[in-house]
ROLUMZA-372873 format. One record per residue (C-alpha): residue in three letters; x, y, z. Coordinates in steps of 0.25 Angstrom, whole numbers, plus 5000, padded with zeros to 4 digits. Layout:
N
ALAXYZ...
This chain:
569
UNK467954504747UNK467254604739UNK467754754740UNK466454824736UNK466454974740UNK465355014750UNK464255114745UNK464455264749UNK463655304761UNK463555444767UNK464055454782UNK462955474793UNK463155484808UNK461755494812UNK460355464807UNK460055614808UNK461255634799UNK460755524790UNK459355584789UNK459855734787UNK460855694776UNK459855594769UNK458855714768UNK459855804762UNK460155694752UNK458855644749UNK457855744753UNK456855734742UNK456955584740UNK455855494746UNK456255434760UNK454955364762UNK453855304755UNK452555304764UNK451155264763UNK450155354769UNK448955264767UNK448955114766UNK448955064751UNK449355204747UNK450555254739UNK451955284745UNK452155424748UNK453655484748UNK454255554760UNK455555624757UNK456855624765UNK456655774768UNK455255744773UNK455755634782UNK456855724787UNK455855834790UNK454955734797UNK456055674806UNK456555814809UNK455055864813UNK454755734821UNK456155744828UNK455855894832UNK454555864838UNK455055744846UNK456155844852UNK455055944854UNK454355844862UNK455555824871UNK455955694866UNK457455724864UNK458355614868UNK457055524870UNK456755374865UNK455755374855UNK455055244850UNK454455204837UNK453355094836UNK452655084822UNK452655014809UNK453555064798UNK453155204793UNK453755344790UNK453455394804UNK454355284810UNK455555334802UNK455255484806UNK455055444821UNK456355364821UNK457255474815UNK456555584822UNK456955514835UNK458355464832UNK458855594825UNK458855684836UNK457655654846UNK458155534853UNK458155374853UNK457255304844UNK456655164848UNK455955094836UNK455054984841UNK454454864835UNK452954894832UNK452654744833UNK453054734848UNK451954694858UNK451454814866UNK452154764879UNK453554754872UNK453354894866UNK453054954880UNK454354874885UNK455254934873UNK454655074875UNK455055064890UNK456355004888UNK456755114877UNK456255224886UNK455455284875UNK454955424877UNK454055424864UNK453555324854UNK453055344840UNK452055244836UNK451055204824UNK449555194825UNK449755034826UNK450455044839UNK449555154845UNK448855064855UNK450154994859UNK450955124862UNK449855194869UNK449555074878UNK450955074883UNK451255214883UNK450955244898UNK451855124902UNK453155174895UNK453755274905UNK454555364896UNK453555374885UNK453155514883UNK452655524869UNK451755434860UNK451855474845UNK450855414836UNK451255404821UNK449855404817UNK448955504825UNK448855634818UNK448655724831UNK449355714845UNK448555684857UNK448955704872UNK449555564872UNK449955534858UNK450755624849UNK450555624834UNK451755594825UNK451155684814UNK450855794824UNK452255794830UNK452855794816UNK452055914812UNK452455984825UNK453955944822UNK453856014809UNK453356134815UNK454556134826UNK455556114815UNK454956234807UNK455056314820UNK456556294820UNK456556174830UNK457956104827UNK457956014840UNK457855884832UNK458655934820UNK459855974828UNK459755864838UNK461155804840UNK461255654837UNK462255564846UNK462555464835UNK463155364845UNK461955374855UNK460855274856UNK459755334846UNK459055204842UNK458455104852UNK458054974845UNK457454844852UNK457854714846UNK456754614843UNK457054534855UNK456554404849UNK457254314859UNK457654414870UNK457154544876UNK457354644865UNK458654724866UNK458654874864UNK459754914854UNK460355054855UNK460855114841UNK461455254838UNK461455344825UNK462855294823UNK462455144823UNK461355164813UNK462155274804UNK463355184803UNK462455064799UNK461755144788UNK463055194782UNK463655054782UNK462454974776UNK462255074765UNK463755064761UNK463554914759UNK462154914751UNK461755024741UNK460455094745UNK460155214737UNK459255334736UNK458355264726UNK458155144735UNK456755124741UNK456555034753UNK455254964758UNK455254974773UNK454754844777UNK455454804790UNK455054864804UNK455754994806UNK455954974821UNK456954864817UNK458454914814UNK458554834801UNK457354914795UNK457655044802UNK459155054798UNK459154974785UNK457755014780UNK457555154785UNK458755234790UNK459655174778UNK458655224768UNK458555364774UNK460055364774UNK460155324759UNK459055404754UNK458155284750UNK456655284751UNK455855194761UNK454455144758UNK453655094770UNK453054954767UNK451554934771UNK451754794776UNK452354664772UNK451154634763UNK451354764755UNK452854734752UNK452654704737UNK451754824735UNK452654924743UNK453954874736UNK453254914723UNK452655044727UNK453955094733UNK454855044723UNK455654984734UNK457154954730UNK457654894743UNK456954804753UNK457454784767UNK456854654772UNK457054534782UNK457354394776UNK455854344779UNK455354454769UNK456354434758UNK456254274759UNK454754284759UNK454854374746UNK455854274740UNK454954154743UNK453754224737UNK454454244724UNK454654094722UNK453354054728UNK452654144717UNK453554074706UNK453253934712UNK451753954709UNK452053964694UNK452953854689UNK453253934676UNK453654054684UNK454453974694UNK455253914682UNK455354054676UNK455954114689UNK456954004690UNK457354014676UNK457454164677UNK458454144689UNK459354054681UNK459354144669UNK459654264678UNK460854194685UNK461454154672UNK461354294666UNK461854364679UNK463054274679UNK463454344666UNK463154484671UNK461654494666UNK460654534676UNK459154504672UNK458554484686UNK457754604687UNK457054574673UNK457054424675UNK456354434689UNK455554564686UNK454354504692UNK455054474705UNK455654614706UNK454254674703UNK453654594715UNK454654674724UNK454154804718UNK455154814706UNK456154904712UNK456854814722UNK458354804721UNK458754754735UNK458254664746UNK458954684760UNK458754574770UNK459054594785UNK458554554799UNK458954404797UNK459654314787UNK459054294774UNK459154164766UNK460254184755UNK459354114745UNK458354224746UNK459354334744UNK459954264732UNK458554244727UNK458254384727UNK459554424720UNK459254324709UNK457954394706UNK458754524705UNK458454584719UNK459654604727UNK459554554741UNK460554564753UNK460554544767UNK461154614779UNK461354584794UNK461154664806UNK460654684820UNK459854794827UNK461154814836UNK461954844823UNK461054954818UNK460854844811UNK461754804799UNK463054734801UNK463154654789UNK462554674775UNK462654614761UNK463054724751UNK462254734738UNK463554724731UNK464254614740UNK463354514746UNK463254364751UNK461854314752UNK462154214763UNK462854324771UNK462254434780UNK463254524773UNK464554604775UNK464854684788UNK464354834785UNK465554934785UNK466054974799UNK465454854805UNK466354734809UNK465754594810UNK466454474817UNK466154334820UNK466354314835UNK466854184840UNK466654104827UNK466553954827UNK467253854818UNK466253894806UNK466554044808UNK465254064814UNK465154164826UNK464354274832UNK464254394822UNK464854524829UNK464854664824UNK465554794827UNK465254934821UNK464655074822UNK463255004820UNK463254924833UNK462254964843UNK462555044856UNK462054934864UNK460754874870UNK459954984877UNK459954964892UNK460654824891UNK462154834893UNK462354684895UNK461654654882UNK462554764875UNK463854704881UNK463454564876UNK463154614862UNK464254714860UNK465654654864UNK466854744861UNK466054824851UNK465654694844UNK464154674843UNK463754524845UNK462554504835UNK462154364840UNK462154314826UNK463154204822UNK463854204808UNK465154204801UNK465854294790UNK466554254777UNK467854304771UNK467054414764UNK466554464778UNK465054424774UNK464354394787UNK463454264788UNK462454244799UNK462254104804UNK461154134815UNK460954194828UNK461854154840UNK460654124849UNK459954044838UNK461153944835UNK460853794838UNK462053724844UNK462053574844UNK462753494855UNK463953474847UNK464153624845UNK463553634831UNK462953774828UNK461653774820UNK461053904815UNK459553904814UNK459554014804UNK460353934794UNK459253824794UNK458053924795UNK458553984781UNK458653844775UNK457253804780UNK456653934776UNK457053904761UNK455953794761UNK454653844754UNK453853774766UNK454553854777UNK454053994780UNK454854014793UNK455653934801UNK456453934814UNK457653834818UNK458053804832UNK458753704840UNK458053604849UNK458453484857UNK458453354849UNK457553244854UNK458453134860UNK459753204855UNK459953314866UNK460553394855UNK460053524848UNK459253494835UNK458853594825UNK457353624824UNK456453704815UNK455153774816UNK454453804803UNK453353894799UNK452953834785UNK452453904773UNK451153834772UNK450753884758UNK451953814753UNK451753694762UNK450253684756UNK450753694742UNK451853594744UNK450953494751UNK449653524742UNK448853534755UNK448053654759UNK448053604774UNK449353524776UNK449553454789UNK450553484799UNK451253344796UNK451253384781UNK451953514784UNK452953454793UNK453353344783UNK453553454772UNK454353534782UNK455153414786UNK455553394772UNK456053534771UNK456853524783UNK457553394777UNK457953484765UNK458553584774UNK459253484783UNK459953424770UNK460653554769UNK461153564784UNK462153494792UNK461653374800UNK461753454813UNK460853564808UNK459753474803UNK458353514807UNK457853404816UNK456453454820UNK455453554814UNK454153614819UNK453053684810UNK452453814814UNK451053854811UNK451354004812UNK452454104808UNK453554124818UNK453554254826UNK454454354821UNK455054494824UNK454554614816UNK455854604808UNK455254464804UNK456254374811UNK455754254817UNK455754254833UNK456554144837UNK455954074849UNK457053984855UNK456553844857
């Protein structure tokens, strides 16, 4: 086992402590790059300005009587979201980040369940929030991020911020001096609840602070790094790893204008690290090869370049950045690291980016764990693995079978306080201090964690064999003709046993290209996909063979973190 020292990190106990110390260390550095108009240039916001905005907003929230209150945030990623989050959590009360994509009925339900006293929201959510406001018993204040002036029913974020600055100037220190109970619930997060009613996870300052220190001791993130904020901030992965981590380490956060603007924003912001989910990185990687495939000379040149690069690297010569300069420039020219999380990524994609000279690592976590429990280091990694346990977190495999596969359980300072108003679910999830993740996997002798799939997704045959759908989905997704897929178990016709089935959403452009048909028939598409399934089956043991496939006309429904919603058959 490698014994590589951890990176030095400064100690923090609370997010308030984190912001104050970061402002002292990085005051004049750029904390955020924001656009004030669509298509405009990025404008910098310094750490000092961010700190002062948080202090002013927190002060006015306290002045409104919101001390010890629950404050929800519903908006797209934007600077005001980050101010509202820390202005709440750093002395005012409990922050409740909500998914802006939720239907209005579910938003109402979560505002009621969380007992929200106030809600920050953007213009896009105005009609939803104002329509349900009267039906949420505790809700006293509606705070619009976009209106310039307050009205009788709606307060203006900008007007409140201005008044907050005036109160601070007059000597109001109610927010600045507000004590933080680092072990109390300060963050209330609703899980996506794709198969069950969403659970409400209670996290503390200690949970998040410990996770920030632990993950940053494993992967170097420095003052010169720029992150493009791509993933929705209400999700713990994006919030802890893409916002709070950067403020802790003195980085710059650039807000992405949307998925179709990624390439442009990477270039404009000079992004060095991109935090993403597998679907995004796999699409990017596929696109590189798709572009090359359109020109036989370019494809040949790319393959030859990879061979030359590997030979030279074996003798200590690294020419990847020069050899694959065009690929680097397509990602803005400054990228040094891709970090994947939220689901397992195909190891071939991770290796592929590394071969092009862009380091790529993946980590593993859950909302209940603040979220990271395992992470591949930038200097010690295994592409097939979810990573090594983060410092101060123990990971064990509970009740392993003969293959060493069992449920992954974890214990550490990052584990949630419990599920809000659900003691039974908390008791089921945390047993003797160990959080049961619901994920199945194993650990190797070097302590790398490997995930085989979700416990509730596993397909069990009559003779007790376990089949992990995620493993087969990864293999299927490598086909150029498969855009998305979902593997599940169904009762075999005439056998009475469970058989493996796959539902596939094809890449129609690739299918048309392969078949030379502008309007291929369903039968032609089915035949082509049948051949792809046969190739996958050849790499599987007999009992894992895909016996049945169905073809979809539309993409699978997904959560806002881009995970396919698994509808159980």
